[in-house]
C-alpha positions as CSV (number, residue, x, y, z in Angstrom):
1,D,180.6,29.5,79.5
2,P,177.4,28.8,80.9
3,W,178.1,31.5,84.0
4,L,178.8,34.0,81.8
5,A,175.9,33.7,79.9
6,D,173.8,33.8,83.1
7,V,175.6,37.3,83.8
8,R,174.4,38.1,80.3
9,H,170.9,37.6,81.2
10,R,170.4,38.8,84.2
11,L,172.1,42.3,83.2
12,Q,169.6,42.1,80.2
13,S,166.6,41.1,82.3
14,C,166.8,43.1,84.9
15,P,169.5,45.9,84.9
16,G,168.8,48.9,87.1
17,P,168.8,47.3,90.4
18,T,171.5,44.1,89.9
19,R,174.7,44.9,91.1
20,L,177.8,43.6,89.1
21,S,179.7,42.3,92.8
22,D,176.6,40.3,93.3
23,L,176.3,38.6,90.1
24,A,180.3,38.3,90.4
25,H,179.5,36.1,94.1
26,R,176.2,34.5,92.4
27,A,178.9,32.9,89.7
28,G,181.9,32.2,91.9
29,R,184.1,34.6,90.2
30,H,186.1,37.5,91.0
31,R,184.5,40.9,90.2
32,V,187.9,41.9,88.2
33,H,187.5,38.3,86.5
34,L,184.1,38.7,85.3
35,G,184.4,42.0,83.8
36,R,187.4,41.1,81.9
37,A,185.9,37.5,80.9
38,F,182.5,39.6,80.0
39,L,184.9,42.1,78.2
40,A,186.9,39.1,76.1
41,A,183.3,37.4,75.2
42,Y,180.7,40.2,74.6
43,G,183.3,43.0,73.3
44,E,181.8,45.4,76.1
45,T,182.1,45.9,80.3
46,P,179.5,44.6,82.0
47,S,178.6,48.0,83.3
48,A,178.4,49.1,79.6
49,F,176.0,46.7,78.8
50,R,173.7,47.6,81.6
51,R,173.6,50.6,80.8
52,R,172.4,50.1,77.3
53,A,170.0,47.6,78.4
54,M,168.6,50.5,81.4
55,L,168.6,52.8,78.0
56,D,166.8,50.0,75.6
57,R,164.4,49.4,78.7
58,A,163.6,52.6,79.2
59,L,163.3,54.0,75.6
60,G,161.1,51.0,74.6
61,L,158.6,51.6,77.7
62,M,158.4,55.9,76.3
63,A,157.6,54.3,72.8
64,S,154.9,52.0,74.3
65,G,153.4,55.4,76.1
66,D,155.2,55.7,79.3
67,T,156.0,59.2,80.4
68,L,159.8,60.0,80.5
69,A,160.2,59.8,84.5
70,A,158.3,56.6,84.7
71,A,160.6,55.2,82.1
72,A,163.4,56.0,83.4
73,V,162.5,54.6,87.1
74,D,161.0,51.3,85.6
75,A,164.3,51.0,83.7
76,G,166.3,51.6,87.2
77,F,168.0,54.9,86.9
78,S,167.7,57.1,89.6
79,D,165.6,59.8,88.0
80,Q,164.4,61.5,84.5
81,S,167.8,63.1,84.6
82,H,169.9,60.8,85.0
83,F,168.3,58.7,81.6
84,S,168.1,61.8,79.8
85,R,172.1,62.2,80.4
86,A,173.0,58.8,79.6
87,C,170.5,58.7,76.4
88,R,172.4,61.8,75.0
89,D,175.7,60.3,75.9
90,H,174.8,57.2,74.3
91,Y,172.4,57.8,71.5
92,G,173.5,61.9,70.9
93,L,169.9,62.6,71.2
94,A,167.5,63.7,73.6
95,P,164.6,60.5,75.0
96,G,162.1,62.2,73.7
97,R,163.2,62.8,70.6
98,L,164.4,59.4,70.0
99,A,161.5,58.1,71.1
100,A,159.5,59.7,68.8
101,R,161.5,58.4,66.2
102,L,161.5,55.0,67.4
103,R,157.3,55.3,67.3
104,A,157.7,56.6,64.0
């Protein structure tokens, strides 16, 4: 569905400030319907997809030379510790170690 692809694109291109309720409204769908359709189409919830997109963005910024704190905020995390926790939860590594591996 084009509306679902648009939601995915918006979550990927600007994950931090994007609110799921706003995306649902824009798509003309209820938030719960959006979540179920997204899960069925892409195999993960919109929130999980958004978090992964934020992690990917922050790690990419760090691999390009940004500081941990700057990368975290630019990717949409509330602060450095929020990014660090999310990174350890998802990848099992601290962001600094993961970014070093990406640079290598």
